Phi, psi and omega in degrees: 000151177234146179230138182240142178289125181292340184271309187245345178093003176299140185245135174252123177252117182302326181296321183269335185068203177213072185305325180297334181256010179083016180252114186291150173305140181091000180284124179289149180304317182291345178269354177282138182305147181296340180270011178300141176235146177304131182292342181266317186236359172072014174283163184276175181304330183291351180260018180248147177237151177290136174270122181279000000 
């Protein structure tokens, strides 16, 4: 699954993870801490949508 920031368009791909932010490849979105912030614009997880 992929999730995109509704504000700036940054994309989180579960397959790739976000190693720069300490999130290993294969990490599911629901397993990312609730206090995660977009690395580009700093909005929270609630501002992300699933990419179909």
